[in-house]
N, C-alpha and C positions, 0 to 999 in steps of 0.2 A: 504493500499499499504506499510505503514511504520511499521516495526516491532521494538519492544522495547527490550533492552538488560538488562540483570541482573547484569552485571558487575558493581561494585560500582563506582560512580563518582569520588572520590578521587583517586582510583587506575587507572581509565581511564585517569584522568588528568595527573597523573605522568607519565604514559607510553606514552601518546601523546607528552608531553613535552620532554621527553627523546628521542622519535623518531625523533621529529622535530629537536633537538640539533644535533643528529647524521647525519641527512640529510644535515643540513646547514653546519656542519663541513666537509662533504664529497664534497659538491658541491660549497661552498662559499655562497650559499643562494641567493635569488632574493633581490636585494637591495631595491626594490619597497615595499616589504611587510615585511621587518625585524620587524617593529614595531608591525604589526598586529599578527605576530607570538607569540609575548610575551603577548598578551592581555589575561586576565583570562576569557573573554567571548568566546574564540575561541580556538578549539582544532585541531591543525594542524594533517594532515594524510599523506600528500605527497607534495613534492615540486619538480619542473622541472625548471631548470635554463638554459636556451639556450643563455643567453647573448643577447637576442633580445630586441628591443626598446620598445616592448608592453608587458603588464603584465596583467594576469587574477587572481583575488582573488575569488576562487570558494568556496561559502559558502553554506553548507548543513544546513537546519533547519527544525523544525516541525511547519508546518503551524498552527496547532491548538493550540500549546502550548503558552500561554500568557507569561509564564516565558522566553521562547525562544524569542518571539517577543521583549520583553523588553530588552533582552541581545543583540539582533540584532541591536536594535536602538542605545544603549550604544556603541556598537562596531563601527557602521557606524559613529556615532558622533565623536568618536575618530580619525577615518580616515579622516573625514572632517577638523576637528581641525588642524591635522598635514598636511593638503593638500596632502594626500596620494592617493586620488582617484578622478578621473575625471568624471565618470558616473556609475550609478547602473543599471544593466540589471537583469530582473526578469523572472521567469517561470510564465506561466499562462495567459500571454497577448501577444499582438503583436503590434509593433510599439510604437510611443511616448506616454508617460503617464505624462500628464501636470498637475501639482499641483498649478502652478502659478495663474491660473484664479480662482480657489477656494480661494487661499490666498488673491487675489486681492479683491474678492467679500466679504470676511470677513472683510477686512480692511475698506471697505465702510460702513459696518453696526455695527462694533464693536469699541467701544471707549477704550476698555481695551485690554490688551495683551492676546491673545488666546492660549499661550503655555500651561497654566495650563488645559485648556479645552481639548487640544489634548493629554496631558500627561494622563489625565483621561481616555480618549477614548482607549489609548494604554493599560493602566493598566487593563481595563475591557474587552480587547480583541475585541474592536469595530473596531480597525484598526491595520494593519501590521506594523512592526518595520521600514521598509523602508518608508512607507507612512508617518509615524510620522515625520521622519527626513525631508522628502520633504515638509511637511506642516508647519514646525518650522524653517526651514533654507532656506536662498536665494541660488539660483544657483545650486540646485540639479537636475541633469538631469537623468530621468529614461526612460528606453526602455525595452518593452517586446520582448522576443526573441523566444516565443512559436509559433509553427505552430498550428493554431487553429483547422484545420481539423484533424491533427494527435491526438491532444489532445481530440477532441471529440470522436474519434474512440476508443482511449485507455479508456476513462472515461466510455463509454458504455460497452466495453468488460470487463473492470475490475468490473463493477457492476455485470454483468452476473457471472464472476468467483467467485466474493465474495459470491453471493447467494449459488452457488453450493458448493464451499469449506466450506462455513459456515455450511450447512447442514452435510457434511461428518465429519467436525470437531466435531460437536456435537455427532454424532454417535460414533466416535472413542473416545472421551473423556468419555462417559458413558460405553463403553465397557471396558475401563482401570479401571473405578470405579468398575464395576462388578467383574473383575479380582481381584482387591485388596480385595473385599468383600469375595470372594471365598477363598482367601489366608488367610485372618484374621479369618474367621470362620472354617477353616480346623481342629482345635483342638477339636472342639465341637462334641460330639457324637449325634446320631439321636435323642435321648430322649431330650437332651438340645436344639438342633436345633428346634424341634417341640415346646417345651414350650415357647422359645424365638420368635417363629414366623420367623425364618430365612429364611427357604425354601419358605414359603409363600410370604415374602417380596422380595426374590431374583426372583422368578417366575413372580411376578407382574412387577418387574423392567425389566425383559427380554422382557415381553410383551409390555411394554412401548417403549423399544428400537425398537421393530420391528414395532410399529406404526410409528416412526419417518422414519425407513427404507421404509415403504410402502408410507408415504408421499413423499419421495425423489424420489421413482420410479414413482409414479402416477403424482405428481404435481411439482416435483423438476425443470424440464426443463421449464415448464410454469412460474414458479415463478421466475427463473433466467432471462428468456426472458422479463418478465414484468419489472423487475428491469433495465435491459439493455435499453429497450425502454424508460422508465422514464428518466434514466440519459442522454440518447442520445437526448431526447426532451428538457430537461433543458438546455443542452449545445447549442443545435440549437437556441433555443429561446434567450438565453443570447447573443450569438454571432450576430444573425440577428437584435436583438433589439438595440445592441451597435451600429450596422452599420446605422440603419435606424433612430435611435432616433433623431439626429440632424435635420432630414428632417421633422419630424412630426408637429412641430409647423407651418411650411409653408403649409404643407398639410392640416392642419386643417383650415388654413386662406383661402385656396382656397374653401374648402367645405362650409365654412362660407359664403363666397362672392357669391358662385355659386347659393345658394337657392334663394335669392332676384332676382338676375339676371334672373333666369330661369322663376320665376313667372311673371316678367315683360315682357319677351320675349313671353311667352305664351299669355298674354293679347294683345300684339302688334300684334301677329300673327292673332288672332281672329278679332280684328278691322280691319286689312288689308284685311281679307277674307270676309268682308262685315257685320260681326256680329255688331249689335248696341253697343255702348260703354255704360258702366254702367252710371246711372243718375250721373250727377255732375263731370263726367270726364273731366280734363283739358288736351287736347292734347298736349299742350306745356309743361305742368308739366310732363306728362307721358314720353314725349321724353327726357326731362331733367333728370328724375329719371333713365330712361333706360341707357342714356349715362354715368351717374355717377356709376351705378351698373356695367356696362360693364368695365369702367375704373378700378373699385375696383377689379374685376376678372382679368383683364389683369395684374394689378400690382401684385396681390397675385400669379397669375401663373408665372410671371416673377421671383418672389422671390423663388418660388418652384423649377423653372428650375435651378436657380442658385445654390440653396442649394443641389439639387440631383447631379448636376455635381461636386460640390465641395466635395461631399461624394463619388465620383467615379462611380455613376450611368450613364448609356448611355442615358436613357430616363425614362419617367414616367412609361412605362411598366415593367421596371426592378425593380422600387420601388414597384409597386403593386404585381409583382411576390414574392419579399421578404416578403410582408405583408401577402400574401396568405400562404407562407411557415410558417410563425409564427402561423397563425390560424391553419393550418394542425398540426404542432408540438404541439400546445396546446391541440388540440383534442387527440392526441396520449398520451400526459402527463395525461390528464383526465382519458382515458380508462385504461392505465397501472396502474395508481394510484388506480382505483377501483379494479382492479384484485389483486394488492399487498395487499390491505386492506383486501379483502375477504380471500385470502390465509394466510395472516399474522394472522388472527383470528384463524384459524385452527392450524397453526403451533405454535402460542403462547399457545394454550391450551396444545399441545403435549409436548412442552418444559417445561411448568410449571408442568406438570404431571411427567415429568422425573426427575426434581429437587426434587419434592416431594417423588418420589420413592427411590431416592438416600438417602434422609434423613431417610426414614422408614427403609431401608436396614441398614444404618449405626447405627441407634438406635437399631435395632433388634439384630445385631451382638455385639453391646455393652452390650445389656441385657443378651445374652447368655454367654459372657466372663466375665461379672461382672466388666468390666472396659472399658474405651474407647479404641478404635483401633486407634492409632496415625495415621496411613496412611490414614484412612477415615475422622478423625476429620479435618486434614489439608489438604484434597484432593483438594478442590476447590482453596484454596490459592496456593497450589503447582502448580496447572495447570496454574494459572495466572502467576506465576513466571517463569513457563516453556516456556510460550509464549513469555514472555518478553526477556527471555534469547536466544531465537531462532533468531539469527542474520541473518539467511538464508532467507531473504525475498523472498517469492515465485513470487512477482510481478517484481522483478528486470528484468528477461528476457524480460517481455513485455514492458519495457520502452525504448527499443532500438531505435524504430522509433522516439519517441519524442526526445530522446538524439541527434539523428542524425541531426534533423532539428534545435534544439536549438544550437548546436555547429556550424552548418552552418550559422545561423542567428547571432550568436555572432561574428564570424569572419567577416561577411558581415558588421556588425556595425563598427567594427574597421576599416575596409577598407574604409568605407564611411565617417568616422569621424576621420581623421588623428590627430586631436588634443587630442583625448582620448587615451592616452598612458597606463593608468592604470583604469581598470574597475572591479567593484565587480559584480559577477554573483551569484544571489540568487536562490537556487533551494531546492526542497525537498531532504532530506538527503539520500533517497533511489537512487537518480540519481547520487550521488557523484562518484561511482565507474565507471559506464559506460561514464559518461561525461569526467572524467580524463583520461580514456583510449583513448577516441576519440581526446581530446585536445593535447595530447602527440605527435600527428602527426602534429600539427601546429607550425609555427614558433612563439611561445609565451612563456614567462615565466609564470609558474603556481604555486601558492600555494593553496592547496585544504585542506579543513577541515570542522568540524561541529561547530555550535553554541553549547556551553557547555551543555545547558539544553535539547538539541534536543531529546535525547534518554530517558529523564525522563518520567515517566508516567504522562498523563495529567489527571487533576481532572475533575469531572463532569461539574463544572460551566465552565470550559475552553472550553469543547466540545460543550456546549450550545452557548457560545459566538462565536465560530467558525462557528456554524451552522447559527446564525443570520448574521454574517459577509458575509456568502456565498450567502445570499438571496439578490435580487435586493432591493433597498431602497424604503421605503413607504412614501408617502407624508402625514405629519401630520400638520406642521405649514406653509409649502409652498403651493403654488397653481399651477395648471397645466399651463402652458404657451403654472460567478457563481463559482462556486468553484474557487479558486485561482485568478479569474479575479479581477484586482484591483478596488477598490471602486472610485479611482480617475477617472475612465472611465465612472462612472454611473452619468449620467447628473441629474437624479432626486436626488441622493445623494448630489450633489453640490448644487442644489436649496434648499434642505431640511436643510443642515447644515447651510447655510448662514441664512435662515429664523429662525432656532433654536437658533443660537448664538445671533441674534438679540433680540429674545424673552427672552433668558436667561440674557441678559444685565440688565434687570429689576428685575431679581430674585436673592435673597440672603438669606442664612440662617438667617442672621441678619437683614432682611428686614421686610417689613410690611405685610407679608402673614397671613393667618389664622392659628394661632399657635395650635399645638396639641403635647404636650410634647416636644420632641426634634426636631420635624418636623414643617414646615410651608407649607401651600397649597396656591398656586397663581391661582386664578380662572380667567376666561375669556382669557384662552390661545388661543382660537380660537373663533371669533365671532360666536355665534349661535350653538356652539357644547358644548359637556360635557367633553372635554379634559382639564386636568389641570396639573400643575407641582407641585410636591412634593419636597421641598428642605430638605435635611437631612445632619447632620454632620457625619452619620455613613456610611462610604464608604464600609465597609465589608458587609452590608446588600444588596448591589447592586449584589452581587455574588450569592444570593439565586436564587432558581428556581421559579421565579414569574409566575403568570398566565397570560392569554391573555390580561388581563386589562391593564397590563404594556407594553407600545408601544416602549419605549426606555429609556435609562439611561446613566449617565455619570457624569463628574465633572463640577462644575460651573466655569465660566471664572474668577470670582473674587477670587477663592481660598477658599471661605467660606465653602464649602462643596459639596455635590453631589446632583444629581436630578433624579427623576423618572417622566416619562410622563405616566399619568394614563387616561384611557378613561372610564369614569363613565357609559356610555351607554353600553359598551362591558361588563363591570362588572355586571351591573344590569340584562342585558339579560342572562348572564351565570348563575347568581343566580337563576333566575326564571326557566330556562331550567333544572338545577340540582335538584331543590326543589322536594321533594317527601312527601308522607304522614308521614314518619318517621323522615325525616330530612329536616329542612328548612335552605336555604342559604340566606345570606343577606350582603349587603355592607354598611360600615359605613364611614362617612367622615364629615369634617368641611365645612360649607357654611355660607353664609349671608341670614338670613330669610327676609320676606317681609318688615320688618321695619328696616333692615340694621343691626340687631343684630346678632352676630356670634353664630351659633347653631351647635349641632352635630345631624345629621340625620342619620337613617337607612332606607335603601331601602329594604323593604320586598317584597316578590313576589306579594302581592296584594295592595301595597301602600307604601308611606313614612311615618315614624313616627319620633318624636324627642326622644332623649335619655331618658328624664324623663318619657314619655309615655311607651317606650319600657321596662324600668325597673319597672314600676308600675304593669305590667301585662304581664304574659308570652304570646307570640304570638300564635295564633291558626292557624291551616292549615286544610282547609276542615272542618270536623266535630270535630276535637279534636286537643289536644295540641301535637306538634311533640316531638319525642324522644329526638332530638338534635337540636340546632341552631348553625350554623357555620357561623361566621362573617368574611368576608374579609375586613381588615382594611386598609383604605387609610391613611397613615401616620403612626405615632408612635403607634404601637400595645400596647406597655407596658403602655403608657398613657391612651389609650382607655380602656384597661383592668382595669386600676385602677379606671377610671370614671365609668365603667360599673358596677364593683364590690363594689363601694362605697355605703354607706347608710346601712351598715349592722347592725348598732346600733339602727335602727328605730323599730317601733312596728306597724306591723310586718316588719322584714327586706325585702328589695328589693329581688325579686326572684333571681336576678342575683348575690347576695352577697353569698359567701361561707357559711356564718353562716346560711343562710335560709335553706341549706340542712341538717344542723345538728338537725334541728327541725323536720324533717320529718321522717316518718317511713322508713325502710330499701328500700322497693320497690320504694319509691320517688313519687312525683307528678309533678315536674318541669323538664323542658328539661335540658339536659347537654349543657353547653355553651362552645364553642370552637372559637378559632381564627386561620386564615389560611393565607398564601400567595398565595395559589394555590387551587382554589375551585374544579377544576376537579380532581385533585389528591387526594384532601381530601376526595371527594365523593368515589373515588376508594378504599381508605384505610378503610374508615368506612364500605364500603360494604364487604370488606375482613374480617373485624373484626366480622361482624354479621354472617359470615359463620363458624366462629371457634367455637370450644367447649369452655365453660366457663373457665376462669382462674382456674387452679387446686389449691385446698386447700392443703397447705404444707408450710413447712418453706421457708422464703424468700431467693431466690438467691441473695447473696450480695457480692459486690466487692469493696474493698477499694485499691486504686492504688496511690502510691507515697505519703501517708499520715504519713509516719513514719514506723520504723522497726516493723514487725510482724502485720501490718494491712491488708495484702493480705491474706484473709482467704482460697481462692482457686483460681484456675486459669480459666480464660475465655476459655482457650483451651479445657476444659473439659465439656463445656456446651452441654446439649443434643440439637439435631436439633429440629426445630419445622416446620413441614409441614403446608400447608394451612389450614388444618382442625383444627390446634391448639394443635396437640399432644405435651405433655410436655410444654404447655403455662403456665407460671407462672408470677408472678410479680418480676421484676429484678430491684434491686436498685444498681446503680453504683455511686461511690463517689470518687472524686480526684481532685487535682489541675490541672489547664490547663498547663501541662508540655509535653515536647516532649515524655517522657516515657509513659505518659497517653494517648496522642493521638496515638501513635504507637501501644500500646496494643489493643485500640479499633479498629483500622484500621485492624490489623492482624486477629482479631475476626471477623470483617465485611467481609474481603476478604474470609475467610473460610466458609462463609454462616452461621455462628453460631448466628448471631443476626437477621436473616431473620424471619419474621412473629412473632417477639417478641414485647411485650410492655414493655418500659424501664422507669423506674423513674430515672432521672438524677439529683442526690443530688449534684447540683454544689457547691463546696466549693471554689468558686472564683467569681469574678466580673460577674454580669449579662450581661455586655457588651460582654463577651467573651463566653457567653452560645451558641449563635446562630451557630457558627462554629462547635462546638462539637455536637450540635443537628443535624445539617445538615449531619455530618459525619455519625451518627447512622442511619439517616433515608436513606441516600444514600446506607447504607449497608443492607437496607431491613427491618428495624424496622418498625412496623406498627404505633406505637404511642411513642412518648417521652414526658413525663411529666417533667417540670422543674419549680422550684421555680422562682419567678420574682426577688427576691432579693438575695444578698450574705447570705449564711448560713455557720455556722461553722461545722467542722468534728463531733463535739460532737452533734450538732443539727442533723446531717445526721444519726448518730447512734440511736438517740432518735426516728427518723422517722422510721427507721427499726424496732425497737421494736413494735411501734404501728401498723406497717403493719403486723407483726406476730400475733398481737392481733386480727386483722380482721380475720385472718385464724382461730384462736381459737374460735371466736364468732360464726362462721358459718353463717346461714342466707341465703338469696337468692343468687343463682350463680351470678358471676360477669363476664361479658365479656369485659368491657372496664376498662382500668387502671384508667381513670378519676373517675369513680364511687369508685374504690378500694381506690384511694387516699382520696377521700372525706370521706369514712368511717374511714380510718386511722387518718385523721385530726380531724374528729368528736370525735373519742374515746380519742385522746390527749386533745382536748378542754374540753371534760367532766372530764377528769382526772385532768388537771391543766391549766385552761384557760388563767392565767397570766403568764405562762411560757414565759420568753423573747425569747426562741428558737422558740417557736410556732408562734409568731406574724408575723415575715417575711413570714412564709408559709401560713398564712391566706390570704395574698394578692395576692396569686397565683390562677389563673384559670387554665383551661386545655389548653394543647397545642395539636392541632389536624391537622397536615398535614399528612393525612393518605397515605399509599402506597400499591398499588396493586402489589404483588411480581412480579419482573421481568419485570414490564412494566413502571409504573408511579411512581413518588416520591412525597412526601409531608412531613410535620412535624408539631408537635403541638405548637402553640404560646400562651404563657400565656397572 
């Protein structure tokens, strides 16, 4: 719904401030919002001053952007400190949104200030900016002004339009690429075109585009309809469940009481009809039990009747009708989801093939010209920027109905609450134009604008956080008793947060948990379950794309660090399901053994082993040793990696130690060892690597960025593209300090698709603590594997590593598909040449990092 713009932020800020200054100079400005207009978090766009007693601050924002939500929270905090706002109205919900009951419930279980906990939830995208303010400040009034039926209809229709336009956008994009390829290859004569394979590549690309067109014609409508039905079902279930949720506990009590009552009633009827009573029946006791059961049913029914009337239901039949609607909607969700999955598989193959065909064409044209074609090298990046620069959001015309109701509900709120003279109305920024036009007709003062970060591109982790925030809460620590819809309306969320904070009160990075490096694990999180809390001082790791085993994350209330909620059962079951003859998945964690001693265990598909037993012998799977073992580490993966790899000086060294590999013949006999945060994605990436051609023998592609004058040997813009099959797959070594320049160059190459399907050795000449973010950036850009040293190394050590990587090429030997094996050979040659080299020692502590990625679908990366 929301388009991003390419106009630079500083320029937009200057223009917005100038525009606001002109408006205020002409109109005198709204006295209510003069301070707001000067806030660095807010970019004013228009102001209407009618001299009316009521004022609306219309705030456009990006729901998914964590930076936007943080700025929104700071902006609202400023307004409340200056007593400049009486109430906050929001899109996406209808009626009162009460944070006080959740704050009260936390006050009962928390002995410490929970502001730090909520700040962590905000910074990780778990709550919205206005929710944070309501949860940390007294007296915040929040009211939803959305018409839920209009929102439901829009969401369903928008999902259909998105599917349809998405297909057409893909077709148009590849048609533009095809035209650019024709233009770039025009100077080539027929002989050169044939030798370079240009015409063959272009014809194959045209055929791939035709396949997408055929899908659009044959299945496009069905695909769009399924998306629409799915979105509609989610909206219906969310709205109905929100309505019926307060009644469900009393409904359950009626069902619970009705069972014993009905059984006693049947026994009484049979006795009254002349059937002999069972031996030992005491008529007086039977009558007393019956009366007691009837009394319980009547009391439960009375509670149920009171709850349903309080919720606005006329009778029990109306409640049952809504419950039936929920069941029907869930059936439609399930059915449409299956259709989407089936069609998405076919569509994903077509889209992946199109990307590959584009890569092949760009490479063929480059081969014919003898140099890269700039328009093709930067095409995907330019397309991304073109989309961001297109401020003409095609969804704006469809927002009219929602805008109409939101304006009417806003004015109704002001009429019904005379004490609310100044209200902030928070909406998605695509609504700003339409809402401002409609509000011009009302007798209110208006200042409209955007939160400053609203049009900045959101990062992948922010989109993941937004998707989690949009789902109904799951119960983890609490026990039983969508999109834009506030979490403060989710009763399960309220119960869960109170129970979670109560549990976190006993957790601290500095506490008595089971230590593993920088992390501590706290077991017994839920009686009889395998859910645990892992406390960590590293908040940056929480932004990673964790697998399904991580159920939740956030900041500890005592401010000592952050936490992850891990379900060991989920992790173990996923590891078993993903393990195959060639690749074994395992989970590793710290726990207390039978004698109370703290041990490190690994859950393998066929059982649990201790760390010492694991290191003593490579695990077997079926009839042989797997090719790889991939470990999902619970806690500090670096510390676990050190523990797994230690013992290399023994005779013989542990099979997990890097030195063990140096003593083996080139083909090797031990499995490669990897660590990952997300097993499913690791599996996809490893499978993608297996399908590729071996890494080509040739000089290493090496990049030094920001390490001093003359260190950049070539530009990443000139990289060859690498299709799925592994064409032009080589070992790439990138070295540099973690500077803005370094990150920007990597991101530009990633946006252009130049890192996709490549395996990269990231010779980090900076602290290991900063490695994760760079590695994740490369993996998000499509790299299949990123190898990184665990420790800080110098630029000189990186250059030595490069020289020994080149010697691997010179030595020949068996073809190499995985960079992990390639790096083992390079380090083995270095060790043989000068085993006491101080630059080598930090690298010998590194194992392989393997969060693999299946291009265009899933992500992952390699953890040492």
